[in-house]
N, C-alpha and C positions, 0 to 999 in steps of 0.2 A: 616690561614684565620679566624679562630674563634677569634684570638686575635685582628685582624684588625677590625672585625665586632664589637667586644666589645668596642674597642677604638672609633670607629665611633659613636656608640650609646652613649657612655660616653660623647664625645665631643658635640654631638647633644643636650643631656639633659643639659649639662652645658651651652651651647650657648643660648639655648632657656630658657626663664625665666618661668618655669613651675608654679612656685608659683603665679605669677601674672595672669597666664591663669586659674589656678584651683581655685583660691580664689573667684572670682565672682560666679562660679558654686557652690562651697561649701556653700557660703552665701545664694544663692537662695534655695538650698536643705534644709538648716537649717530653712529658713523662711517657706518653704512649710511644713516641719515636724511640726513646731510650729502651723501653721494654721490647720493642720490635727488634732493635739492634741486638739486644741480649739473646733473644730467641733465635735470631739468625746465626749468632756465634755458636749457640748450643747445637743448632741443627748442623752446622759445619763440623763441629767436633764429633757428632754422632756419625756423620758420613765418613770421617776419617777413621773412627774406630771400626766401623763396618768394613771399610776397605782393608784395614790392617787384618781383621779377622778373615776376610775372604781371600786375601792375597797371601797371607803368611800362615796363620794358625790352622786353617782348614787343610791345606796341603800337608802340614806337619802331622796332623791327626790322621789323615788318610795314609801317610807313609808309615805310621805305626800300626796299621791294621794287621799286616801279616804277623808281626810279633804278638799282637793281642790274640789273633786266632791260634797261634802256636801255644800261647799260654793257656787258652781255653781248652785246647786238646790235651795238654799236659794235666790240667786240673781234672778233666773228665777221666783220664787214665788213672789218676791218683784216686779218684772216687771209686772207680771199679776195683782198684787194688785194695783199698781199705775194706770194701764190701767182701771181697774174696778172703782177705785175712780174717775178717770177722766170722765168716762162715767156717773157715778152717779151724779157727780157735774154738768155736762152739762144738765142732766134731771132736776135737782133741779133748776138750773139757769133759764131754760126755764119756769118752773112752777112759779117761783118767778116773772118773767117778765109778764106772763099771769095774775097772781094775781094782780100785780101792775096796769095792764091795766083794769082789772075788777073793782078794787077799785078806779080807776081814780087818781092814784098817779102820779103826774107830773114827767116827765123825767127831769133831771137837765142839759140837753144839750141845745145847741143853736137851735136845731131843734124844740123844743117845742115853743120857742119864735117865730121862723119864721112861724110855723103852726098857731099860735094864731093871727098873723097879717093878716088883710084881704087884704092888698095890693098885696099879692102874689097869690091871687085867692082863690077859694074854696079849702078847704082841701080835699084830696082824701079819699074816703071811704076805710078804712082798714078792712080787714077781721078780725073779732073778734074771738080769740081763747078762749077756756075755759078749766079749769082744772076739770070740773064736767062732769059726764056722762049724759046720756039721762034723767035720773031721777033727775038730779040736785044734786047728791051726789058726794062729793069730794073723789077721790081715790088717796091716796099718792103713789108715785113711789116706786118700790121695791128697797130698799137700801141694800148694801152689809152688811154682818155680819163679824166682825173681826175674829170671831171664825173659819170661813171658811178658813182664810188665816194664822192666827196665833194661833196655838194650845198651850196647856200648855207646857212650857219649863222649864228646870231646871236652877237655878241661883246659882252660887258659892257665898256663904256668906263670907267665909274667908278661909285662908290657913288651910288645914287639916280638914276642916269641911265637913259635908255630903251635898249632893245636896238637895236643898229645892225647892219644887214645888211652882210656883207663883200662 
């Protein structure tokens, strides 16, 4: 009986073309192994990139933080300075306008021409402003001082040279 069973199995394996049935499966397994190897290589490269970032780049970025903070402080100071200059400029422009009115310096716009023509009716009485106080003394506006915003700073003269105060 064992011999008959062995012969039956032998004839079955010979009759069926196992090579044609196993070949596509074997090819698929090889392709999957290749893709798995590629994925493993990509994963290893990602680990190396991460380690480079954590070991080298992040400490460099952290070491630049004080310089960045200093730059932010300087920018904030510059913004305050620009705002102060703008306020001072507005005050001075208003005073120049009042001074021009006091000195009767004509405005160079079309409005002056229209006001001077009598066909448009009587000119409106405009409230006169003055740059003088009650005693008739001119008081200049308080203007910023650059020393309040820009202190002495050091300037690099050349390579290897010492810092020189401006």
